[in-house]
C-alpha positions in Angstrom: 108.0 219.1 120.3 109.1 216.7 117.6 107.4 213.3 117.4 107.5 212.5 121.1 104.6 210.5 122.5 104.0 208.8 125.9 105.4 205.2 126.0 102.4 204.1 128.1 99.3 205.7 126.4 100.9 206.8 123.1 99.3 210.3 123.3 101.4 213.2 122.2 100.2 215.7 124.8 103.6 215.9 126.5 105.2 218.5 128.9 108.9 219.1 128.4 110.7 219.5 131.7 114.4 220.2 132.1 115.4 216.6 132.8 112.2 214.6 132.0 109.0 214.4 129.9 105.5 214.1 131.5 102.3 212.9 129.8 99.4 215.3 130.5 96.9 212.5 129.8 98.0 209.6 132.1 100.7 211.4 134.2 103.5 209.1 133.3 107.0 210.6 133.6 110.2 209.4 132.0 113.8 210.7 131.7 115.0 212.6 128.7 117.4 210.6 126.6 120.2 212.6 125.2 120.4 211.8 121.5 123.3 213.2 119.6 122.5 213.3 115.9 126.1 213.4 114.6 127.3 210.8 117.1 130.4 209.1 115.7 132.9 207.1 117.6 136.5 208.2 116.9 138.8 205.3 116.5 141.8 205.4 118.8 145.0 206.4 117.0 148.2 204.8 118.5 151.5 206.3 117.4 155.0 204.9 118.0 157.9 206.9 119.5 158.5 208.7 116.2 154.9 209.6 115.5 154.2 206.8 113.0 150.6 205.5 113.2 150.4 201.9 114.3 147.8 199.5 113.0 146.9 195.9 113.8 149.3 193.5 112.2 152.3 195.9 112.1 155.7 194.8 113.3 157.5 197.0 115.8 161.0 197.2 117.1 162.2 198.1 120.5 164.1 201.5 120.7 165.6 201.0 124.2 166.3 198.1 126.6 163.4 197.3 128.9 163.5 194.9 131.8 160.3 192.9 132.1 158.8 193.2 135.6 158.6 190.0 137.5 161.2 188.2 135.3 164.9 188.3 134.7 164.4 188.9 131.0 165.3 192.1 129.2 163.9 193.2 125.9 166.9 194.5 124.0 167.0 197.5 121.7 166.4 196.5 118.1 164.4 193.3 119.0 161.4 192.9 116.6 158.0 191.7 117.5 155.6 189.3 115.8 152.5 191.1 114.3 150.9 193.4 116.9 147.4 193.8 118.2 146.2 197.2 119.5 144.2 197.2 122.7 142.7 199.8 125.1 144.5 200.8 128.2 147.8 202.2 129.3 149.8 199.5 127.4 148.4 199.9 123.9 150.2 197.0 122.2 149.8 193.3 122.7 152.5 191.2 120.9 155.0 188.4 121.1 158.7 189.0 121.5 161.3 186.5 122.3 158.6 183.8 122.7 156.7 185.8 125.4 153.3 187.4 125.1 153.7 191.0 126.4 151.9 194.3 126.6 154.0 197.4 125.6 153.6 201.1 125.6 153.9 202.6 122.2 156.5 205.1 123.3 159.1 202.3 123.6 158.8 201.0 120.0 159.1 202.1 116.4 157.2 200.8 113.4 159.3 198.6 111.1 158.8 199.7 107.6 157.9 196.7 105.4 
């Protein structure tokens, strides 16, 4: 075993079980921690309705009319946003349109080329 020692007595006389380690000297047992050496977090890629990659600060434009739930307002096709912010969840985009702070799904917008 590579460089594993007991966290209690610091002796390296360790038994490797399927889901834990056991020190042969003091009898202490502790769970195995899964360590992935090439662990890298993939950044979420959000794409608009046409496959363009969206980034924080982009400006988007509605591609179809959408009625906002709970209000009588409608976001009209062609309406542009203020710079967007990408968030986790079902509605990937936070932005302001027509003076309202809203969350949108990326499939209803297209990136405005600047």
